[in-house]
All heavy atoms as TSV, in Angstrom:
chain	resi	resn	atom	element	x	y	z
A	1	MET	N	N	14.219	26.381	9.780
A	1	MET	CA	C	13.051	25.608	10.137
A	1	MET	C	C	13.232	24.155	9.661
A	1	MET	O	O	13.711	23.912	8.555
A	1	MET	CB	C	11.809	26.214	9.509
A	1	MET	CG	C	10.556	25.497	9.875
A	1	MET	SD	S	9.128	26.484	9.382
A	1	MET	CE	C	7.862	25.343	9.799
A	2	SER	N	N	12.888	23.230	10.499
A	2	SER	CA	C	13.030	21.791	10.174
A	2	SER	C	C	11.883	21.357	9.254
A	2	SER	O	O	10.794	21.915	9.252
A	2	SER	CB	C	12.971	20.980	11.444
A	2	SER	OG	O	14.025	21.337	12.285
A	3	ALA	N	N	12.148	20.299	8.516
A	3	ALA	CA	C	11.105	19.703	7.657
A	3	ALA	C	C	10.072	19.040	8.542
A	3	ALA	O	O	10.377	18.456	9.585
A	3	ALA	CB	C	11.743	18.678	6.713
A	4	THR	N	N	8.831	19.137	8.118
A	4	THR	CA	C	7.705	18.589	8.913
A	4	THR	C	C	6.768	17.775	8.029
A	4	THR	O	O	6.799	17.863	6.798
A	4	THR	CB	C	6.903	19.706	9.573
A	4	THR	OG1	O	6.324	20.545	8.576
A	4	THR	CG2	C	7.748	20.546	10.515
A	5	ALA	N	N	5.935	16.991	8.705
A	5	ALA	CA	C	4.853	16.238	8.034
A	5	ALA	C	C	3.596	16.529	8.850
A	5	ALA	O	O	3.633	16.691	10.067
A	5	ALA	CB	C	5.193	14.740	8.051
A	6	SER	N	N	2.471	16.578	8.158
A	6	SER	CA	C	1.230	16.833	8.861
A	6	SER	C	C	0.763	15.537	9.574
A	6	SER	O	O	1.046	14.433	9.129
A	6	SER	CB	C	0.140	17.305	7.893
A	6	SER	OG	O	-0.272	16.261	7.048
A	7	PHE	N	N	0.060	15.718	10.665
A	7	PHE	CA	C	-0.428	14.563	11.406
A	7	PHE	C	C	-1.386	13.734	10.564
A	7	PHE	O	O	-1.402	12.514	10.648
A	7	PHE	CB	C	-1.106	14.977	12.730
A	7	PHE	CG	C	-1.571	13.827	13.525
A	7	PHE	CD1	C	-0.667	12.992	14.168
A	7	PHE	CD2	C	-2.918	13.521	13.616
A	7	PHE	CE1	C	-1.106	11.885	14.905
A	7	PHE	CE2	C	-3.365	12.435	14.361
A	7	PHE	CZ	C	-2.438	11.616	14.988
A	8	SER	N	N	-2.143	14.364	9.707
A	8	SER	CA	C	-3.063	13.634	8.854
A	8	SER	C	C	-2.284	12.728	7.887
A	8	SER	O	O	-2.726	11.606	7.592
A	8	SER	CB	C	-3.995	14.576	8.106
A	8	SER	OG	O	-3.274	15.471	7.283
A	9	ASP	N	N	-1.156	13.187	7.367
A	9	ASP	CA	C	-0.324	12.341	6.485
A	9	ASP	C	C	0.285	11.181	7.276
A	9	ASP	O	O	0.366	10.072	6.774
A	9	ASP	CB	C	0.810	13.157	5.842
A	9	ASP	CG	C	0.309	14.089	4.752
A	9	ASP	OD1	O	-0.818	13.899	4.261
A	9	ASP	OD2	O	1.061	15.048	4.430
A	10	ILE	N	N	0.702	11.434	8.496
A	10	ILE	CA	C	1.267	10.381	9.341
A	10	ILE	C	C	0.175	9.325	9.651
A	10	ILE	O	O	0.424	8.133	9.568
A	10	ILE	CB	C	1.832	10.980	10.641
A	10	ILE	CG1	C	3.020	11.866	10.321
A	10	ILE	CG2	C	2.210	9.877	11.614
A	10	ILE	CD1	C	3.471	12.751	11.444
A	11	ARG	N	N	-1.018	9.788	9.947
A	11	ARG	CA	C	-2.137	8.875	10.206
A	11	ARG	C	C	-2.442	8.026	8.963
A	11	ARG	O	O	-2.667	6.822	9.076
A	11	ARG	CB	C	-3.368	9.643	10.634
A	11	ARG	CG	C	-4.521	8.755	11.034
A	11	ARG	CD	C	-5.676	9.566	11.513
A	11	ARG	NE	N	-5.386	10.059	12.863
A	11	ARG	CZ	C	-6.093	9.672	13.919
A	11	ARG	NH1	N	-7.104	8.835	13.812
A	11	ARG	NH2	N	-5.764	10.138	15.118
A	12	ARG	N	N	-2.415	8.641	7.797
A	12	ARG	CA	C	-2.648	7.906	6.556
A	12	ARG	C	C	-1.573	6.868	6.326
A	12	ARG	O	O	-1.854	5.748	5.912
A	12	ARG	CB	C	-2.687	8.916	5.374
A	12	ARG	CG	C	-3.608	8.559	4.311
A	12	ARG	CD	C	-3.752	9.623	3.197
A	12	ARG	NE	N	-3.062	10.869	3.314
A	12	ARG	CZ	C	-3.637	12.014	3.735
A	12	ARG	NH1	N	-4.886	12.034	4.067
A	12	ARG	NH2	N	-2.926	13.119	3.807
A	13	MET	N	N	-0.323	7.201	6.624
A	13	MET	CA	C	0.797	6.261	6.512
A	13	MET	C	C	0.602	5.087	7.470
A	13	MET	O	O	0.786	3.942	7.095
A	13	MET	CB	C	2.119	6.979	6.798
A	13	MET	CG	C	3.358	6.081	6.695
A	13	MET	SD	S	3.789	5.156	8.184
A	13	MET	CE	C	4.178	6.427	9.351
A	14	LEU	N	N	0.183	5.378	8.680
A	14	LEU	CA	C	-0.046	4.323	9.656
A	14	LEU	C	C	-1.153	3.374	9.223
A	14	LEU	O	O	-1.077	2.161	9.394
A	14	LEU	CB	C	-0.325	4.879	11.044
A	14	LEU	CG	C	0.857	5.531	11.770
A	14	LEU	CD1	C	0.405	6.310	12.974
A	14	LEU	CD2	C	1.878	4.472	12.163
A	15	GLU	N	N	-2.215	3.938	8.649
A	15	GLU	CA	C	-3.351	3.121	8.186
A	15	GLU	C	C	-2.850	2.099	7.146
A	15	GLU	O	O	-3.306	0.958	7.170
A	15	GLU	CB	C	-4.410	4.005	7.515
A	15	GLU	CG	C	-5.102	4.944	8.463
A	15	GLU	CD	C	-6.069	4.277	9.409
A	15	GLU	OE1	O	-6.638	3.243	9.028
A	15	GLU	OE2	O	-6.235	4.788	10.520
A	16	SER	N	N	-1.936	2.505	6.289
A	16	SER	CA	C	-1.475	1.644	5.224
A	16	SER	C	C	-0.303	0.750	5.626
A	16	SER	O	O	-0.266	-0.428	5.317
A	16	SER	CB	C	-1.045	2.486	4.010
A	16	SER	OG	O	-0.542	1.671	2.989
A	17	CYS	N	N	0.659	1.329	6.331
A	17	CYS	CA	C	1.924	0.632	6.624
A	17	CYS	C	C	1.932	-0.115	7.952
A	17	CYS	O	O	2.845	-0.931	8.203
A	17	CYS	CB	C	3.083	1.614	6.585
A	17	CYS	SG	S	3.276	2.498	5.045
A	18	ALA	N	N	1.001	0.178	8.828
A	18	ALA	CA	C	0.997	-0.439	10.149
A	18	ALA	C	C	-0.434	-0.924	10.467
A	18	ALA	O	O	-1.119	-0.378	11.350
A	18	ALA	CB	C	1.467	0.532	11.214
A	19	PRO	N	N	-0.913	-1.941	9.742
A	19	PRO	CA	C	-2.257	-2.443	10.009
A	19	PRO	C	C	-2.393	-2.961	11.432
A	19	PRO	O	O	-1.508	-3.624	11.939
A	19	PRO	CB	C	-2.445	-3.536	8.966
A	19	PRO	CG	C	-1.078	-3.920	8.539
A	19	PRO	CD	C	-0.222	-2.717	8.737
A	20	GLY	N	N	-3.490	-2.602	12.084
A	20	GLY	CA	C	-3.696	-3.040	13.429
A	20	GLY	C	C	-3.162	-2.064	14.474
A	20	GLY	O	O	-3.233	-2.367	15.665
A	21	HIS	N	N	-2.629	-0.932	14.074
A	21	HIS	CA	C	-2.091	0.059	15.013
A	21	HIS	C	C	-3.250	0.720	15.776
A	21	HIS	O	O	-4.418	0.612	15.378
A	21	HIS	CB	C	-1.270	1.114	14.300
A	21	HIS	CG	C	-2.133	2.121	13.576
A	21	HIS	ND1	N	-2.723	1.835	12.339
A	21	HIS	CD2	C	-2.544	3.359	13.925
A	21	HIS	CE1	C	-3.441	2.861	11.977
A	21	HIS	NE2	N	-3.352	3.821	12.937
A	22	SER	N	N	-2.924	1.356	16.865
A	22	SER	CA	C	-3.903	2.185	17.541
A	22	SER	C	C	-3.201	3.464	17.998
A	22	SER	O	O	-2.003	3.499	18.248
A	22	SER	CB	C	-4.493	1.464	18.747
A	22	SER	OG	O	-3.530	1.231	19.728
A	23	ILE	N	N	-4.001	4.536	18.045
A	23	ILE	CA	C	-3.476	5.848	18.423
A	23	ILE	C	C	-4.368	6.373	19.527
A	23	ILE	O	O	-5.588	6.288	19.465
A	23	ILE	CB	C	-3.582	6.849	17.231
A	23	ILE	CG1	C	-2.767	6.353	16.050
A	23	ILE	CG2	C	-3.100	8.205	17.667
A	23	ILE	CD1	C	-2.956	7.178	14.791
A	24	ARG	N	N	-3.720	6.886	20.572
A	24	ARG	CA	C	-4.509	7.546	21.623
A	24	ARG	C	C	-3.820	8.839	22.014
A	24	ARG	O	O	-2.593	8.970	21.893
A	24	ARG	CB	C	-4.753	6.650	22.835
A	24	ARG	CG	C	-3.582	6.438	23.705
A	24	ARG	CD	C	-3.998	5.615	24.947
A	24	ARG	NE	N	-2.793	5.261	25.690
A	24	ARG	CZ	C	-2.189	6.044	26.583
A	24	ARG	NH1	N	-2.671	7.239	26.833
A	24	ARG	NH2	N	-1.099	5.668	27.194
A	25	LEU	N	N	-4.585	9.757	22.475
A	25	LEU	CA	C	-4.083	11.066	22.847
A	25	LEU	C	C	-3.761	11.068	24.335
A	25	LEU	O	O	-4.626	10.749	25.155
A	25	LEU	CB	C	-5.097	12.152	22.523
A	25	LEU	CG	C	-4.698	13.591	22.781
A	25	LEU	CD1	C	-3.459	13.953	21.977
A	25	LEU	CD2	C	-5.852	14.506	22.414
A	26	ALA	N	N	-2.523	11.381	24.676
A	26	ALA	CA	C	-2.123	11.510	26.075
A	26	ALA	C	C	-2.083	13.022	26.409
A	26	ALA	O	O	-2.468	13.832	25.556
A	26	ALA	CB	C	-0.756	10.882	26.297
A	27	THR	N	N	-1.607	13.378	27.535
A	27	THR	CA	C	-1.609	14.763	27.931
A	27	THR	C	C	-0.787	15.656	26.996
A	27	THR	O	O	-1.246	16.707	26.568
A	27	THR	CB	C	-1.022	14.910	29.381
A	27	THR	OG1	O	-1.790	14.061	30.240
A	27	THR	CG2	C	-1.091	16.337	29.858
A	28	HIS	N	N	0.420	15.231	26.633
A	28	HIS	CA	C	1.303	16.063	25.812
A	28	HIS	C	C	1.699	15.461	24.501
A	28	HIS	O	O	2.487	16.064	23.772
A	28	HIS	CB	C	2.577	16.401	26.611
A	28	HIS	CG	C	2.308	17.134	27.887
A	28	HIS	ND1	N	1.887	18.462	27.907
A	28	HIS	CD2	C	2.399	16.761	29.182
A	28	HIS	CE1	C	1.720	18.844	29.164
A	28	HIS	NE2	N	2.007	17.821	29.953
A	29	SER	N	N	1.232	14.264	24.182
A	29	SER	CA	C	1.664	13.620	22.951
A	29	SER	C	C	0.638	12.580	22.502
A	29	SER	O	O	-0.285	12.223	23.214
A	29	SER	CB	C	3.010	12.947	23.197
A	29	SER	OG	O	2.882	11.947	24.192
A	30	TRP	N	N	0.881	12.079	21.280
A	30	TRP	CA	C	0.142	10.941	20.750
A	30	TRP	C	C	0.886	9.686	21.135
A	30	TRP	O	O	2.104	9.649	21.067
A	30	TRP	CB	C	0.047	11.013	19.241
A	30	TRP	CG	C	-0.764	12.148	18.713
A	30	TRP	CD1	C	-0.287	13.337	18.194
A	30	TRP	CD2	C	-2.174	12.233	18.669
A	30	TRP	NE1	N	-1.341	14.147	17.844
A	30	TRP	CE2	C	-2.514	13.481	18.110
A	30	TRP	CE3	C	-3.193	11.380	19.041
A	30	TRP	CZ2	C	-3.825	13.892	17.921
A	30	TRP	CZ3	C	-4.503	11.781	18.848
A	30	TRP	CH2	C	-4.794	13.010	18.288
A	31	VAL	N	N	0.168	8.639	21.512
A	31	VAL	CA	C	0.763	7.365	21.874
A	31	VAL	C	C	0.344	6.371	20.799
A	31	VAL	O	O	-0.851	6.176	20.547
A	31	VAL	CB	C	0.294	6.877	23.270
A	31	VAL	CG1	C	0.904	5.514	23.590
A	31	VAL	CG2	C	0.644	7.903	24.323
A	32	ILE	N	N	1.345	5.788	20.139
A	32	ILE	CA	C	1.075	4.848	19.031
A	32	ILE	C	C	1.422	3.442	19.494
A	32	ILE	O	O	2.537	3.187	19.957
A	32	ILE	CB	C	1.943	5.217	17.817
A	32	ILE	CG1	C	1.933	6.689	17.502
A	32	ILE	CG2	C	1.534	4.355	16.603
A	32	ILE	CD1	C	0.626	7.294	17.120
A	33	HIS	N	N	0.487	2.517	19.341
A	33	HIS	CA	C	0.694	1.105	19.644
A	33	HIS	C	C	0.694	0.329	18.336
A	33	HIS	O	O	-0.221	0.502	17.510
A	33	HIS	CB	C	-0.479	0.543	20.497
A	33	HIS	CG	C	-0.571	1.161	21.839
A	33	HIS	ND1	N	-0.085	0.575	22.963
A	33	HIS	CD2	C	-1.118	2.342	22.232
A	33	HIS	CE1	C	-0.323	1.343	23.994
A	33	HIS	NE2	N	-0.950	2.435	23.562
A	34	TYR	N	N	1.704	-0.515	18.137
A	34	TYR	CA	C	1.754	-1.343	16.943
A	34	TYR	C	C	2.690	-2.506	17.177
A	34	TYR	O	O	3.781	-2.356	17.713
A	34	TYR	CB	C	2.251	-0.532	15.732
A	34	TYR	CG	C	2.470	-1.358	14.490
A	34	TYR	CD1	C	1.398	-1.981	13.875
A	34	TYR	CD2	C	3.731	-1.509	13.947
A	34	TYR	CE1	C	1.600	-2.767	12.727
A	34	TYR	CE2	C	3.922	-2.271	12.840
A	34	TYR	CZ	C	2.833	-2.894	12.218
A	34	TYR	OH	O	3.037	-3.653	11.107
A	35	ASN	N	N	2.225	-3.688	16.765
A	35	ASN	CA	C	3.084	-4.871	16.755
A	35	ASN	C	C	3.646	-5.229	18.143
A	35	ASN	O	O	4.777	-5.629	18.299
A	35	ASN	CB	C	4.245	-4.669	15.750
A	35	ASN	CG	C	4.768	-5.982	15.226
A	35	ASN	OD1	O	4.129	-7.009	15.326
A	35	ASN	ND2	N	5.999	-5.928	14.724
A	36	GLY	N	N	2.826	-4.951	19.163
A	36	GLY	CA	C	3.269	-5.266	20.543
A	36	GLY	C	C	4.213	-4.216	21.137
A	36	GLY	O	O	4.727	-4.401	22.242
A	37	LEU	N	N	4.460	-3.133	20.425
A	37	LEU	CA	C	5.357	-2.071	20.884
A	37	LEU	C	C	4.572	-0.775	21.054
A	37	LEU	O	O	3.494	-0.605	20.510
A	37	LEU	CB	C	6.487	-1.847	19.862
A	37	LEU	CG	C	7.399	-3.058	19.639
A	37	LEU	CD1	C	8.310	-2.803	18.436
A	37	LEU	CD2	C	8.181	-3.371	20.878
A	38	VAL	N	N	5.148	0.133	21.831
A	38	VAL	CA	C	4.504	1.417	22.094
A	38	VAL	C	C	5.494	2.541	21.794
A	38	VAL	O	O	6.649	2.476	22.245
A	38	VAL	CB	C	4.031	1.518	23.551
A	38	VAL	CG1	C	3.410	2.872	23.840
A	38	VAL	CG2	C	3.076	0.411	23.895
A	39	PHE	N	N	5.064	3.546	21.062
A	39	PHE	CA	C	5.846	4.770	20.893
A	39	PHE	C	C	5.056	5.892	21.571
A	39	PHE	O	O	4.047	6.359	21.042
A	39	PHE	CB	C	6.056	5.075	19.408
A	39	PHE	CG	C	6.977	6.230	19.165
A	39	PHE	CD1	C	8.334	6.077	19.286
A	39	PHE	CD2	C	6.484	7.475	18.841
A	39	PHE	CE1	C	9.199	7.137	19.100
A	39	PHE	CE2	C	7.326	8.547	18.670
A	39	PHE	CZ	C	8.696	8.387	18.770
A	40	PRO	N	N	5.469	6.292	22.771
A	40	PRO	CA	C	4.663	7.175	23.573
A	40	PRO	C	C	4.894	8.670	23.367
A	40	PRO	O	O	4.317	9.466	24.104
A	40	PRO	CB	C	5.069	6.787	25.003
A	40	PRO	CG	C	6.498	6.428	24.852
A	40	PRO	CD	C	6.608	5.763	23.497
A	41	SER	N	N	5.707	9.066	22.404
A	41	SER	CA	C	6.086	10.493	22.398
A	41	SER	C	C	6.022	11.157	21.038
A	41	SER	O	O	6.881	11.964	20.721
A	41	SER	CB	C	7.513	10.584	22.950
A	41	SER	OG	O	8.391	9.765	22.195
A	42	LEU	N	N	4.979	10.902	20.257
A	42	LEU	CA	C	4.797	11.635	19.024
A	42	LEU	C	C	4.128	12.968	19.373
A	42	LEU	O	O	3.025	12.973	19.959
A	42	LEU	CB	C	3.922	10.852	18.052
A	42	LEU	CG	C	3.829	11.425	16.642
A	42	LEU	CD1	C	5.207	11.341	15.942
A	42	LEU	CD2	C	2.834	10.660	15.791
A	43	PRO	N	N	4.785	14.092	19.137
A	43	PRO	CA	C	4.263	15.395	19.573
A	43	PRO	C	C	2.836	15.662	19.132
A	43	PRO	O	O	2.417	15.260	18.052
A	43	PRO	CB	C	5.230	16.400	18.940
A	43	PRO	CG	C	6.480	15.639	18.735
A	43	PRO	CD	C	6.051	14.232	18.408
A	44	LYS	N	N	2.118	16.374	19.958
A	44	LYS	CA	C	0.697	16.665	19.734
A	44	LYS	C	C	0.554	17.998	18.995
A	44	LYS	O	O	0.000	18.951	19.511
A	44	LYS	CB	C	0.006	16.714	21.084
A	44	LYS	CG	C	-1.504	16.858	21.029
A	44	LYS	CD	C	-2.130	16.711	22.380
A	44	LYS	CE	C	-1.874	17.887	23.270
A	44	LYS	NZ	N	-2.646	17.849	24.503
A	45	PHE	N	N	1.064	18.031	17.766
A	45	PHE	CA	C	0.952	19.237	16.937
A	45	PHE	C	C	0.389	18.823	15.572
A	45	PHE	O	O	0.417	17.654	15.213
A	45	PHE	CB	C	2.332	19.873	16.720
A	45	PHE	CG	C	3.006	20.315	17.973
A	45	PHE	CD1	C	4.214	19.740	18.339
A	45	PHE	CD2	C	2.444	21.258	18.794
A	45	PHE	CE1	C	4.846	20.112	19.487
A	45	PHE	CE2	C	3.084	21.661	19.971
A	45	PHE	CZ	C	4.296	21.089	20.305
A	46	GLU	N	N	-0.097	19.770	14.813
A	46	GLU	CA	C	-0.583	19.474	13.491
A	46	GLU	C	C	0.585	19.128	12.543
A	46	GLU	O	O	0.494	18.242	11.710
A	46	GLU	CB	C	-1.411	20.629	12.920
A	46	GLU	CG	C	-1.909	20.389	11.504
A	46	GLU	CD	C	-2.667	19.072	11.309
A	46	GLU	OE1	O	-3.419	18.656	12.208
A	46	GLU	OE2	O	-2.495	18.458	10.245
A	47	ASN	N	N	1.677	19.853	12.668
A	47	ASN	CA	C	2.882	19.572	11.882
A	47	ASN	C	C	3.964	19.053	12.787
A	47	ASN	O	O	4.316	19.727	13.774
A	47	ASN	CB	C	3.346	20.818	11.118
A	47	ASN	CG	C	2.364	21.188	10.038
A	47	ASN	OD1	O	1.954	20.352	9.246
A	47	ASN	ND2	N	1.963	22.426	10.005
A	48	ILE	N	N	4.513	17.892	12.453
A	48	ILE	CA	C	5.462	17.195	13.344
A	48	ILE	C	C	6.805	17.076	12.583
A	48	ILE	O	O	6.825	16.703	11.431
A	48	ILE	CB	C	4.949	15.804	13.739
A	48	ILE	CG1	C	3.590	15.979	14.437
A	48	ILE	CG2	C	5.922	15.046	14.553
A	48	ILE	CD1	C	2.817	14.714	14.652
A	49	GLU	N	N	7.886	17.409	13.288
A	49	GLU	CA	C	9.209	17.335	12.693
A	49	GLU	C	C	9.510	15.899	12.251
A	49	GLU	O	O	9.190	14.932	12.931
A	49	GLU	CB	C	10.284	17.805	13.653
A	49	GLU	CG	C	10.206	19.282	13.902
A	49	GLU	CD	C	11.313	19.770	14.841
A	49	GLU	OE1	O	12.141	18.941	15.249
A	49	GLU	OE2	O	11.291	20.951	15.157
A	50	LEU	N	N	10.148	15.767	11.098
A	50	LEU	CA	C	10.391	14.443	10.502
A	50	LEU	C	C	11.305	13.569	11.379
A	50	LEU	O	O	11.174	12.353	11.321
A	50	LEU	CB	C	11.014	14.594	9.122
A	50	LEU	CG	C	10.112	15.247	8.079
A	50	LEU	CD1	C	10.814	15.255	6.733
A	50	LEU	CD2	C	8.785	14.559	7.983
A	51	GLY	N	N	12.138	14.136	12.189
A	51	GLY	CA	C	12.993	13.361	13.080
A	51	GLY	C	C	12.152	12.509	14.051
A	51	GLY	O	O	12.481	11.346	14.319
A	52	HIS	N	N	11.066	13.057	14.557
A	52	HIS	CA	C	10.167	12.304	15.432
A	52	HIS	C	C	9.557	11.167	14.672
A	52	HIS	O	O	9.392	10.055	15.213
A	52	HIS	CB	C	9.085	13.222	16.010
A	52	HIS	CG	C	9.569	14.278	16.942
A	52	HIS	ND1	N	10.046	13.980	18.208
A	52	HIS	CD2	C	9.665	15.593	16.797
A	52	HIS	CE1	C	10.398	15.070	18.795
A	52	HIS	NE2	N	10.182	16.096	17.971
A	53	VAL	N	N	9.147	11.427	13.449
A	53	VAL	CA	C	8.458	10.371	12.658
A	53	VAL	C	C	9.432	9.267	12.295
A	53	VAL	O	O	9.103	8.086	12.405
A	53	VAL	CB	C	7.852	10.987	11.373
A	53	VAL	CG1	C	7.122	9.923	10.574
A	53	VAL	CG2	C	6.898	12.132	11.753
A	54	ARG	N	N	10.664	9.613	11.919
A	54	ARG	CA	C	11.687	8.602	11.593
A	54	ARG	C	C	11.961	7.724	12.824
A	54	ARG	O	O	12.065	6.498	12.702
A	54	ARG	CB	C	12.973	9.241	11.113
A	54	ARG	CG	C	12.884	9.721	9.689
A	54	ARG	CD	C	14.257	10.114	9.167
A	54	ARG	NE	N	14.860	11.203	9.867
A	54	ARG	CZ	C	14.741	12.489	9.519
A	54	ARG	NH1	N	14.048	12.833	8.459
A	54	ARG	NH2	N	15.332	13.433	10.228
A	55	LYS	N	N	12.038	8.338	13.986
A	55	LYS	CA	C	12.282	7.588	15.220
A	55	LYS	C	C	11.128	6.638	15.500
A	55	LYS	O	O	11.336	5.451	15.873
A	55	LYS	CB	C	12.484	8.541	16.368
A	55	LYS	CG	C	12.854	7.883	17.677
A	55	LYS	CD	C	13.107	8.927	18.769
A	55	LYS	CE	C	13.464	8.253	20.058
A	55	LYS	NZ	N	13.704	9.238	21.111
A	56	MET	N	N	9.889	7.082	15.279
A	56	MET	CA	C	8.712	6.219	15.488
A	56	MET	C	C	8.728	5.040	14.521
A	56	MET	O	O	8.477	3.915	14.927
A	56	MET	CB	C	7.445	7.032	15.277
A	56	MET	CG	C	6.186	6.211	15.417
A	56	MET	SD	S	4.722	7.066	14.897
A	56	MET	CE	C	4.977	7.158	13.119
A	57	VAL	N	N	9.042	5.311	13.266
A	57	VAL	CA	C	9.068	4.253	12.229
A	57	VAL	C	C	10.117	3.198	12.613
A	57	VAL	O	O	9.844	1.983	12.564
A	57	VAL	CB	C	9.340	4.824	10.840
A	57	VAL	CG1	C	9.700	3.778	9.822
A	57	VAL	CG2	C	8.135	5.631	10.370
A	58	ARG	N	N	11.308	3.622	13.033
A	58	ARG	CA	C	12.332	2.670	13.433
A	58	ARG	C	C	11.915	1.871	14.678
A	58	ARG	O	O	12.046	0.651	14.717
A	58	ARG	CB	C	13.656	3.391	13.747
A	58	ARG	CG	C	14.483	3.738	12.558
A	58	ARG	CD	C	15.889	4.184	12.979
A	58	ARG	NE	N	15.897	5.177	14.028
A	58	ARG	CZ	C	15.900	6.503	13.861
A	58	ARG	NH1	N	15.875	6.986	12.653
A	58	ARG	NH2	N	15.937	7.305	14.883
A	59	HIS	N	N	11.415	2.569	15.668
A	59	HIS	CA	C	11.040	1.909	16.933
A	59	HIS	C	C	9.942	0.891	16.762
A	59	HIS	O	O	10.006	-0.199	17.350
A	59	HIS	CB	C	10.618	2.971	17.953
A	59	HIS	CG	C	10.240	2.395	19.262
A	59	HIS	ND1	N	11.143	1.923	20.168
A	59	HIS	CD2	C	9.011	2.171	19.810
A	59	HIS	CE1	C	10.498	1.465	21.233
A	59	HIS	NE2	N	9.220	1.591	21.033
A	60	LEU	N	N	8.949	1.199	15.948
A	60	LEU	CA	C	7.812	0.301	15.785
A	60	LEU	C	C	8.039	-0.774	14.725
A	60	LEU	O	O	7.215	-1.664	14.575
A	60	LEU	CB	C	6.559	1.100	15.468
A	60	LEU	CG	C	6.061	2.041	16.558
A	60	LEU	CD1	C	4.843	2.836	16.085
A	60	LEU	CD2	C	5.766	1.318	17.858
A	61	GLY	N	N	9.137	-0.663	13.980
A	61	GLY	CA	C	9.431	-1.664	12.975
A	61	GLY	C	C	8.576	-1.540	11.724
A	61	GLY	O	O	8.296	-2.519	11.035
A	62	ILE	N	N	8.175	-0.324	11.404
A	62	ILE	CA	C	7.400	-0.073	10.183
A	62	ILE	C	C	8.360	-0.053	9.016
A	62	ILE	O	O	9.445	0.531	9.102
A	62	ILE	CB	C	6.610	1.258	10.311
A	62	ILE	CG1	C	5.632	1.181	11.457
A	62	ILE	CG2	C	5.922	1.626	9.001
A	62	ILE	CD1	C	5.012	2.492	11.841
A	63	ALA	N	N	7.979	-0.625	7.896
A	63	ALA	CA	C	8.840	-0.671	6.721
A	63	ALA	C	C	9.118	0.751	6.225
A	63	ALA	O	O	8.196	1.509	5.915
A	63	ALA	CB	C	8.207	-1.494	5.608
A	64	ARG	N	N	10.377	1.107	6.167
A	64	ARG	CA	C	10.795	2.437	5.751
A	64	ARG	C	C	10.317	2.753	4.338
A	64	ARG	O	O	9.885	3.870	4.056
A	64	ARG	CB	C	12.296	2.579	5.875
A	64	ARG	CG	C	12.802	3.972	5.511
A	64	ARG	CD	C	14.311	4.087	5.726
A	64	ARG	NE	N	14.774	5.391	5.318
A	64	ARG	CZ	C	14.844	6.456	6.111
A	64	ARG	NH1	N	14.482	6.329	7.380
A	64	ARG	NH2	N	15.271	7.619	5.664
A	65	GLU	N	N	10.379	1.766	3.459
A	65	GLU	CA	C	9.983	1.967	2.075
A	65	GLU	C	C	8.527	2.350	1.985
A	65	GLU	O	O	8.134	3.203	1.163
A	65	GLU	CB	C	10.224	0.718	1.236
A	65	GLU	CG	C	11.699	0.273	1.142
A	65	GLU	CD	C	12.175	-0.458	2.414
A	65	GLU	OE1	O	11.332	-1.005	3.148
A	65	GLU	OE2	O	13.388	-0.434	2.644
A	66	CYS	N	N	7.701	1.758	2.822
A	66	CYS	CA	C	6.281	2.073	2.834
A	66	CYS	C	C	6.051	3.494	3.333
A	66	CYS	O	O	5.324	4.274	2.745
A	66	CYS	CB	C	5.517	1.067	3.710
A	66	CYS	SG	S	3.717	1.306	3.664
A	67	ALA	N	N	6.735	3.885	4.403
A	67	ALA	CA	C	6.582	5.218	4.972
A	67	ALA	C	C	7.063	6.287	3.986
A	67	ALA	O	O	6.501	7.386	3.911
A	67	ALA	CB	C	7.326	5.319	6.299
A	68	GLU	N	N	8.112	5.983	3.227
A	68	GLU	CA	C	8.628	6.934	2.242
A	68	GLU	C	C	7.593	7.265	1.161
A	68	GLU	O	O	7.591	8.357	0.643
A	68	GLU	CB	C	9.918	6.400	1.625
A	68	GLU	CG	C	11.115	6.473	2.531
A	68	GLU	CD	C	12.369	5.818	1.956
A	68	GLU	OE1	O	12.257	5.071	0.976
A	68	GLU	OE2	O	13.433	6.065	2.550
A	69	GLN	N	N	6.757	6.322	0.856
A	69	GLN	CA	C	5.734	6.543	-0.180
A	69	GLN	C	C	4.754	7.649	0.206
A	69	GLN	O	O	4.147	8.272	-0.634
A	69	GLN	CB	C	4.952	5.261	-0.455
A	69	GLN	CG	C	5.753	4.178	-1.077
A	69	GLN	CD	C	4.933	2.889	-1.199
A	69	GLN	OE1	O	3.817	2.805	-0.779
A	69	GLN	NE2	N	5.565	1.884	-1.787
A	70	TYR	N	N	4.620	7.912	1.513
A	70	TYR	CA	C	3.719	8.910	2.015
A	70	TYR	C	C	4.416	10.241	2.304
A	70	TYR	O	O	3.780	11.188	2.762
A	70	TYR	CB	C	2.987	8.411	3.241
A	70	TYR	CG	C	2.021	7.293	2.896
A	70	TYR	CD1	C	2.428	5.987	2.811
A	70	TYR	CD2	C	0.717	7.576	2.566
A	70	TYR	CE1	C	1.581	4.970	2.443
A	70	TYR	CE2	C	-0.183	6.582	2.195
A	70	TYR	CZ	C	0.271	5.294	2.132
A	70	TYR	OH	O	-0.593	4.285	1.759
A	71	GLY	N	N	5.720	10.296	2.088
A	71	GLY	CA	C	6.468	11.530	2.256
A	71	GLY	C	C	6.576	11.981	3.696
A	71	GLY	O	O	6.701	13.167	3.953
A	72	VAL	N	N	6.528	11.047	4.640
A	72	VAL	CA	C	6.571	11.451	6.048
A	72	VAL	C	C	7.943	11.182	6.674
A	72	VAL	O	O	8.154	11.477	7.847
A	72	VAL	CB	C	5.482	10.762	6.867
A	72	VAL	CG1	C	4.114	11.185	6.402
A	72	VAL	CG2	C	5.614	9.241	6.848
A	73	ILE	N	N	8.875	10.622	5.917
A	73	ILE	CA	C	10.240	10.447	6.438
A	73	ILE	C	C	11.260	10.824	5.389
A	73	ILE	O	O	10.951	10.982	4.247
A	73	ILE	CB	C	10.545	9.018	6.929
A	73	ILE	CG1	C	10.398	7.981	5.857
A	73	ILE	CG2	C	9.617	8.702	8.104
A	73	ILE	CD1	C	10.880	6.604	6.296
């Protein structure tokens, strides 16, 4: 089984590390907007594999050090 992070922890990380972000629910995933960029494919589950979260952090330009403080990457 892969390591996962809860969506509530990811949301908490975004509140702190990505001020001004927005989240919306699409048909099959969460769509995250931040810093003029869009990450359209965060899975719509309560527990999300860390690989998806790391990819989102890189794509949106969120500081890795900040995200690590929340244990989501």
